[in-house]
MARKOLTI-303992 format. One line per field, with one value per residue (C-alpha): residue in three letters; x, y, z; residue number from 1. Coordinates in pm, whole numbers, padded with zeros to 5 digits. Each point is the difference from the previous one (the first is absolute). Layout:
resn = ALA|...
X = X|...
Y = Y|...
Z = Z|...
resi = NUM|...
END
This chain:
resn = MET|PRO|THR|LYS|LEU|SER|HIS|SER|SER|LEU|GLU|THR|PHE|ARG|ASN|CYS|PRO|GLN|LYS|TYR|LYS|PHE|GLU|LYS|VAL|ASP|LYS|LEU|LYS|VAL|PRO|THR|PRO|LEU|TYR|ALA|HIS|GLN|ILE|ILE|GLY|LEU|VAL|VAL|HIS|ARG|GLN|ILE|LYS|LYS|ALA|TYR|GLU|LEU|ALA|ASP|LYS|ASN|VAL|LEU|TYR|PRO|LEU|ASP|GLU|MET|LEU|THR|ALA|TYR|ASP|ALA|GLU|TRP|GLU|GLY|SER|VAL|ARG|ASP|LYS|VAL|VAL|PRO|ALA|SER|ASP|SER|ALA|THR|LEU|GLU|ASP|GLU|ILE|ALA|ARG|GLY|ARG|GLN|LEU|LEU|GLU|LYS|PHE|TYR|HIS|LYS|TYR|GLN|PRO|PHE|THR|GLN|GLY|THR|HIS|LEU|PHE|ALA|GLU|LYS|SER|PHE|ALA|PHE|PHE|LEU|PRO|ASP|CYS|PRO|THR|GLU|PHE|ARG|GLY|ARG|ILE|ASP|ARG|LEU|TRP|LYS|ARG|PRO|ASP|GLY|ILE|TYR|GLU|ILE|SER|ASP|PHE|LYS|THR|GLY|LYS|PRO|TYR|GLY|PRO|LYS|ASP|PRO|ALA|PHE|ARG|LEU|GLN|MET|GLY|LEU|TYR|GLN|LEU|ALA|VAL|GLN|ASP|SER|PHE|PRO|ASN|TRP|GLU|ILE|GLU|VAL|ALA|GLN|TYR|PHE|LEU|LYS|CYS|ASP|GLU|VAL|VAL|SER|LEU|ARG|PHE|ARG|PRO|ASP|GLU|VAL|ASP|GLU|LEU|ALA|GLU|GLN|PHE|ARG|SER|GLU|ALA|HIS|ALA|ILE|ALA|ARG|ALA|GLU|ARG|LEU|ASP|ASP|TRP|PRO|THR|LYS|PRO|GLY|PRO|LEU|CYS|SER|TYR|CYS|GLU|PHE|ASP|ARG|LEU|CYS|PRO|ALA|MET|ARG|HIS|LYS|LEU|VAL|ILE|GLU|SER|GLY|ASP|GLU|ARG|GLU|LYS|ALA|THR|LEU|ALA|GLU|ALA|ALA|ARG|LEU|ALA|ASP|GLU|PHE|LEU|ALA|VAL|ASP|THR|GLU|LEU|LYS|THR|VAL|LYS|ALA|ARG|HIS|GLU|ALA|LEU|LYS|GLU|GLU|ILE|THR|LEU|ALA|ALA|LYS|ASP|LEU|SER|LEU|SER|ARG|VAL|GLN|GLY|GLN|GLY|GLY|TYR|VAL|SER|VAL|THR|ALA|ARG|PRO|SER|GLU|LYS|LEU|PRO|ALA|VAL|SER|LYS|ASP|PRO|SER|GLY|HIS|ALA|ALA|LEU|THR|ALA|LEU|VAL|ARG|SER|TRP|ASP|GLU|THR|THR|ARG|GLU|LEU|CYS|LEU|LYS|LEU|ASP|ASP|LYS|ALA|LEU|LEU|GLU|ARG|LEU|LYS|LYS|ASN|ARG|LEU|SER|GLU|GLU|GLN|LYS|SER|ALA|LEU|SER|LYS|PHE|VAL|ARG|VAL|GLU|GLU|THR|VAL|THR|VAL|ARG|ALA|SER|HIS|LYS|LYS|ALA|GLU|ASP|THR|GLY|ASP|ASP|ALA|GLU|GLU|GLU|SER|VAL|GLU
X = -00798|-00158|-00003|00028|00157|00154|00191|-00330|-00109|00302|-00035|-00293|00093|00312|-00191|-00293|-00098|-00315|-00104|00202|-00316|-00250|00078|00170|-00157|-00344|-00003|-00199|-00176|-00041|-00111|00339|00049|00152|00316|00094|00343|-00111|-00114|00259|00227|-00168|-00077|00391|00114|-00247|00130|00395|-00051|-00192|00298|00299|-00210|-00082|00381|00100|-00222|00207|-00311|-00001|-00269|-00115|-00038|-00345|-00168|00179|-00139|-00363|00032|00081|-00290|-00238|00054|-00165|-00312|-00283|-00082|00337|-00024|-00254|00114|00363|00089|00302|00262|-00013|-00231|00297|-00061|-00309|-00046|00055|00348|00048|-00059|00230|00308|-00040|-00030|00331|00169|-00007|00070|00355|00043|-00058|00188|00283|-00010|-00137|00007|00050|00271|00248|00160|-00197|-00350|-00072|-00364|-00210|-00242|00038|-00096|00242|-00026|00334|00025|00328|00167|-00132|-00365|-00277|-00155|-00004|00100|-00204|00022|00016|00306|-00040|00296|00291|00274|00347|00179|00305|00294|-00188|-00160|-00335|-00218|-00335|-00218|-00237|-00190|-00114|-00252|00056|00249|00378|00198|00329|00168|00073|-00367|-00135|-00290|00252|00159|-00264|-00194|00295|00181|-00339|00026|00345|-00063|-00247|00182|00319|-00258|-00018|00329|00229|00299|-00066|00142|-00267|-00100|-00312|-00086|-00346|-00088|-00179|-00182|-00126|00376|00138|00246|00152|00106|00205|00191|00210|-00096|00322|-00062|-00010|-00272|-00222|00078|-00134|-00287|-00099|00035|-00193|-00295|00043|-00029|-00276|-00195|00050|-00131|-00310|-00076|00098|-00235|-00319|00113|-00019|-00270|00260|-00037|00113|-00079|00267|-00134|00172|-00012|-00176|-00309|-00173|-00009|-00114|-00340|-00016|00075|-00345|00018|00343|00044|00263|-00288|-00280|00004|-00152|-00294|-00063|00016|-00239|-00273|-00295|00139|00005|00134|00291|00092|00037|00252|00146|00046|00144|00211|00139|00071|00212|00167|00108|00115|00141|00233|00107|00080|00182|00202|00149|00096|00188|00176|00078|00122|00202|00204|00014|00174|00208|00135|00049|00267|00162|00023|00120|00246|00135|00010|00199|00274|00002|00016|-00322|-00274|-00190|-00048|-00123|-00204|-00235|-00275|00087|00282|00009|00165|00148|00146|00090|00055|00039|-00283|-00001|-00237|-00138|-00111|-00318|-00255|-00044|00424|00150|-00278|00279|00122|-00334|-00067|00341|-00072|-00357|00104|00278|-00242|-00206|00186|00134|-00181|-00405|00087|00197|-00178|-00297|00120|00195|-00219|-00141|00389|-00109|00397|-00043|-00084|00258|00293|-00107|00056|00313|00124|-00136|00175|-00328|00103|00231|00344|-00113|-00273|00164|00286|-00241|-00208|00296|00073|-00343|00037|00181|00047|-00128|-00033|-00273|-00051|-00280|-00044|-00190|-00088|-00056|-00200|00083|-00339|00105|00322|-00206|-00286|00054|-00253|-00044|00359|-00030|00189|00085|00242|00179|00126
Y = 00627|00122|00387|00066|-00216|00071|-00197|-00153|-00117|-00164|-00201|-00140|-00102|-00176|-00117|-00175|00118|-00149|00272|00258|-00063|00020|00282|00195|-00131|-00136|00311|-00235|00132|-00220|00039|00072|00052|00338|-00085|00220|-00045|00147|00326|00049|-00003|00297|00190|-00004|00089|00299|00111|-00031|00192|00239|00058|00025|00239|00249|-00066|00180|00266|00051|-00136|-00274|-00262|-00053|-00338|00051|00139|-00268|-00295|00206|-00032|-00336|-00066|00175|-00227|-00284|00163|-00021|-00250|-00154|-00120|-00212|-00175|-00056|-00362|-00119|-00167|-00303|-00141|00067|00400|00181|00319|00284|-00226|00030|00372|00034|-00142|00248|00274|-00137|-00040|00402|00060|-00168|00132|00363|00010|-00168|00185|00359|00306|-00147|00218|-00242|00093|00171|-00092|-00055|-00149|-00280|-00236|00121|-00237|-00089|-00126|-00065|-00208|-00212|-00037|-00242|-00042|00146|-00067|00280|-00036|00149|00021|00191|00161|00014|00282|00118|00253|00037|-00092|00272|-00226|00030|-00339|00035|-00262|-00155|-00097|-00256|-00017|-00381|-00041|-00379|-00262|00051|-00164|00058|00199|-00369|-00061|00003|00223|00225|00034|-00019|00302|00220|-00090|00100|00362|-00011|00055|00229|00257|-00087|00055|00368|00039|-00214|00147|00014|-00283|-00173|-00235|-00161|-00092|-00131|00093|-00326|00248|-00305|-00167|00386|-00132|00147|-00195|00199|-00114|00183|-00217|-00055|00143|-00359|-00089|00276|-00125|-00376|00118|00249|-00323|-00184|00270|-00028|-00369|-00002|00255|-00265|-00261|00170|00117|-00384|-00133|00279|-00095|-00415|00050|-00192|00054|-00340|-00020|00022|-00169|00061|00154|00316|-00171|00023|00402|-00027|00208|-00216|-00376|-00082|00134|-00197|-00329|-00120|00031|-00107|-00322|00127|00197|-00383|-00175|00313|-00094|-00209|-00129|-00343|-00059|00252|-00200|-00304|00151|00144|-00325|-00171|00293|-00035|-00369|00053|00283|-00225|-00271|00281|00125|-00328|-00116|00347|-00081|-00317|00228|00206|-00241|-00156|00312|00089|-00304|00049|00316|-00110|-00316|00273|00160|-00342|-00125|00352|00001|-00361|00090|00312|-00208|-00249|00208|-00169|00144|-00298|-00285|-00313|-00174|-00383|00183|00212|00321|00356|00292|00271|00350|00303|00280|00393|00226|00405|00107|00325|00155|-00123|00197|-00329|-00056|00364|00298|00273|-00139|-00038|00350|00121|-00196|00156|00323|-00064|-00156|00309|00281|-00218|00127|-00046|-00283|-00203|00075|-00132|-00290|-00082|00179|-00311|-00106|-00358|-00132|-00170|00339|00172|-00271|-00034|00329|00011|-00361|00160|00322|00165|00297|00294|-00022|00172|-00215|-00344|00182|00070|-00313|-00245|00139|-00180|-00319|-00240|-00410|-00281|-00353|-00150|-00386|-00185|-00372|-00230|-00355|-00220|-00363|-00294|00043|00325|-00099|-00225|00239|00343|00035|00041|00213|00257|00284|00258|00270|00052|00344
Z = -01495|00327|-00054|00379|00290|00367|00253|00180|-00351|-00064|00326|-00081|-00322|00130|00289|-00230|-00328|00029|00269|-00210|-00302|00270|00156|-00304|-00308|00066|00255|00276|00295|00291|00348|00190|00342|00127|00240|00262|-00103|-00385|00216|00260|-00320|-00202|00356|00098|-00374|00024|00387|-00107|-00340|00243|00270|-00350|-00183|00328|00068|-00349|00105|00330|00184|00221|00021|00320|00152|00194|-00402|-00141|00233|-00006|-00387|00004|00231|-00260|-00255|00185|00057|-00209|-00231|-00085|00381|-00053|-00343|00126|00191|00141|-00173|00256|00281|00208|-00011|00030|-00182|00310|00016|-00399|00039|00321|-00184|-00247|00263|00130|-00354|-00055|00380|-00033|-00379|00169|00273|-00158|-00313|00133|-00097|-00348|-00159|-00060|-00349|-00278|-00059|-00374|00045|00184|-00167|-00419|-00229|-00257|-00415|-00213|-00326|-00016|-00299|-00318|00203|-00043|00358|00211|00409|00230|00404|00252|00250|00390|00024|-00220|00212|-00045|00283|00150|-00135|-00399|-00025|-00147|00218|-00098|00282|00066|00302|00120|00269|-00099|00127|-00124|-00252|-00094|-00302|-00195|00002|-00346|00122|00154|-00332|-00293|00242|00048|-00328|-00190|00198|-00058|-00367|-00016|00212|-00241|-00321|00131|00184|-00155|00154|00372|00232|00141|00310|00069|00320|00195|00352|00171|00268|00193|00100|-00042|-00240|-00328|-00272|-00289|-00299|-00276|-00322|-00256|-00358|-00076|00202|-00087|-00389|00105|00198|-00323|-00206|00233|-00047|-00348|-00063|00249|-00173|-00302|00171|00111|-00350|-00129|00231|-00104|-00351|00039|00301|00205|00341|00233|00360|00270|00357|00262|00326|-00082|-00146|00322|-00016|-00351|-00086|-00303|00117|-00071|-00327|-00070|-00214|00280|00273|-00144|00142|00281|-00172|-00111|00318|00161|-00343|00034|-00382|00063|-00376|00093|00341|-00199|-00259|00290|00170|-00329|-00040|00341|-00053|-00301|00155|00291|-00275|-00189|00281|00096|-00392|00063|00269|-00135|-00359|00167|00198|-00318|-00164|00321|-00041|-00408|00071|00240|-00260|-00254|00213|00090|-00339|-00110|00238|-00064|-00372|00046|00198|-00253|-00293|-00145|-00256|00051|00296|-00088|00217|-00091|-00066|-00226|00000|00156|-00202|00184|-00192|00187|-00174|00042|-00067|00060|00256|00091|00371|00037|00248|00246|00068|-00086|00037|-00005|-00322|-00156|00063|-00093|-00350|00001|00020|-00299|-00253|00090|-00132|-00313|-00355|-00001|-00261|00231|00294|-00128|-00068|00311|00229|00172|00117|-00216|00017|-00330|-00146|00166|-00058|-00375|-00086|00189|-00141|-00396|00076|-00089|00311|-00047|00135|00280|00106|-00066|00285|00247|-00048|00024|00369|00073|-00154|00222|-00129|00227|-00106|-00115|00086|-00215|00113|-00241|00080|-00284|00091|-00223|-00198|-00093|-00175|-00234|-00063|00076|00253|00376|00026|00285|00038|00282|00075|00360|00032
resi = 1|2|3|4|5|6|7|8|9|10|11|12|13|14|15|16|17|18|19|20|21|22|23|24|25|26|27|28|29|30|31|32|33|34|35|36|37|38|39|40|41|42|43|44|45|46|47|48|49|50|51|52|53|54|55|56|57|58|59|60|61|62|63|64|65|66|67|68|69|70|71|72|73|74|75|76|77|78|79|80|81|82|83|84|85|86|87|88|89|90|91|92|93|94|95|96|97|98|99|100|101|102|103|104|105|106|107|108|109|110|111|112|113|114|115|116|117|118|119|120|121|122|123|124|125|126|127|128|129|130|131|132|133|134|135|136|137|138|139|140|141|142|143|144|145|146|147|148|149|150|151|152|153|154|155|156|157|158|159|160|161|162|163|164|165|166|167|168|169|170|171|172|173|174|175|176|177|178|179|180|181|182|183|184|185|186|187|188|189|190|191|192|193|194|195|196|197|198|199|200|201|202|203|204|205|206|207|208|209|210|211|212|213|214|215|216|217|218|219|220|221|222|223|224|225|226|227|228|229|230|231|232|233|234|235|236|237|238|239|240|241|242|243|244|245|246|247|248|249|250|251|252|253|254|255|256|257|258|259|260|261|262|263|264|265|266|267|268|269|270|271|272|273|274|275|276|277|278|279|280|281|282|283|284|285|286|287|288|289|290|291|292|293|294|295|296|297|298|299|300|301|302|303|304|305|306|307|308|309|310|311|312|313|314|315|316|317|318|319|320|321|322|323|324|325|326|327|328|329|330|331|332|333|334|335|336|337|338|339|340|341|342|343|344|345|346|347|348|349|350|351|352|353|354|355|356|357|358|359|360|361|362|363|364|365|366|367|368|369|370|371|372|373|374|375|376|377|378|379|380|381|382|383|384|385|386|387|388|389|390|391|392|393|394|395|396|397|398|399|400|401|402|403|404|405|406|407|408|409|410|411|412|413|414|415
END
């Protein structure tokens, strides 16, 4: 189990477990460019922090002093190491952009005395129930608004995204859990301030949403622990690969190194692998077409069998049996995240023995204990509220040869 996790490390694991291994487990150090936007973010945050801390002492941070301090951050050896994020802008352009962000922010929010300032740029650490991993991070600002709401503010120098974006919910949800850990009775709102477009995106999480996020962080901590235990770190090739500092070490990108190398044996093997890949892709396309038609036929024959009240449909090459039976289901995290979060909270409130048996929310384990009367009356009553009955349809094809020998029978379920 990882001992410490932050929003950035969780995000790295979500985007690519292999990169998480390179960065957090192997702790590899590779030469990486220091982009201007990274420095802008750090410097702008420092100046905003100073503005609020001085305002808390009834001192207004003059704009000219703020900009002078900002410019000073770019002097010396730092300037020589920083590069623009794209070819369309020079380093001077990037530095000027940072100044503009600060000026915009200053003119809108000075004298920085809105509400009651509690702290800025403060690190936090907390634990979730039933999870030994410590979650860590840094909150840009926490303050109490005049309406009595405590706001967790996060300042962004990049492009804006909305409150429904997973990046917003996961980062700000983790911050809210951190504050709630120390102040469970506070009414909290989270907000991200996008300085570039002068836009504020805010959200007040519902209690069930906070529970759902807590369960996700717990599950991700367990997933990372499993990856460490099995040394299982899959790659996730995608657009982010272009910006990854480990691209030359990654198994998903190694073909580039083989092409660049002078090893003729490896190049020949790569050429054969490429031929096999093309053949596999062609067969895979055919297979997907057949599978799609197979699924469509199962649905059509199920409808026909129900319409005729048949459990067996005879054909010239054999017969297809269609059976429909009720089955009990519990809320799945993919289909009903809020219901799953509520069920998780219920199970975690049970006695230790029952909780350990059912902690992973295995449908069969929970439903089996319910069916065999191995729960208390109170537990049965609470769990029954989550149980829903669905029809499970089983479609089985029996070929003529299978009727005689018992072989070649295929069974698949449609739910």
